N, C-alpha and C positions, 0 to 999 in steps of 0.2 A: 195527156200527159200534162198539158199545161192546164188545161182544166182544172185537169185536178190538184196543181200546185197552185194554182191560183184559188179556187177553195181553203184552201191550208194555210192560208193569208201570204204565199213565196212571193218573192217578185223576181222575177229574171227575164232577159231579152229571149222570146220561144225564136227569134229568127236563129239563133246560133245553136237552135238542135236540127241536127241531120239524120235522117230517119234514111239506113241504108236498106235495101232490100240485099237478104243473106241469099246464098245459093245455096244448095243441099239442105238436108234434112242432119240431125243427130239420131242415130241409130239407139234404141233403149230395148232392151228385154223385157215381155210381157213379165215376168217376175220380177225384174227390177221399179218396175206402175205397180204391183199389186203387195210387194212389200213398203212401198211408201206408201202406200195407200192408207194400210194395215196403220204403220207405224202413225201416221198423222190422226188418224181414229183412237187410238190409246191416248195417245195426248189431247184430245178434245174431251174425249171420258174425263178426263181430270179438271182439264182449263174450262170448257164453252159447249156442255151440253145440249142449248138451243142450237150451238151451229154446229154437233152432232149430231141431230135429229132433222136438219134441214141437207146435210149432207147425205143423211141413206138415203135421202128419193132422187138425189142427183144423180144421173149419168158419166161414170168416171171418165173423161175425156181430156186425152194429153196435149198439149201446147200442143200449136202448127207446127211449131220447128224440130219439134219429136218424134220419130221415125219408130216406130213398135215393133219389135223382128221377135221371133218365138228365141227362149231361153229362161235362161231360171236368174235368181239373184244374182248378181255380180261378185266376180271373186272376191275385189278390194272391200266390199259393205262386210260391216261387224254385224253375226247375227248369234 
């Protein structure tokens, strides 16, 4: 995080950054993950074909703080 900021020319006191370990995880349904993955691919088809080709070869790996559970697209999602 600090290294990236320095590469971009930002200057700040890194000693003020506190990293806390989070207890637990956030449940997310498999259907929601797949919906988001498809949504990203649709956007990349228009915006960045090179990135889309790169991601096609990638394995979908949710962030470690997410715990994938069975289920469909969330009820709050606009589909």
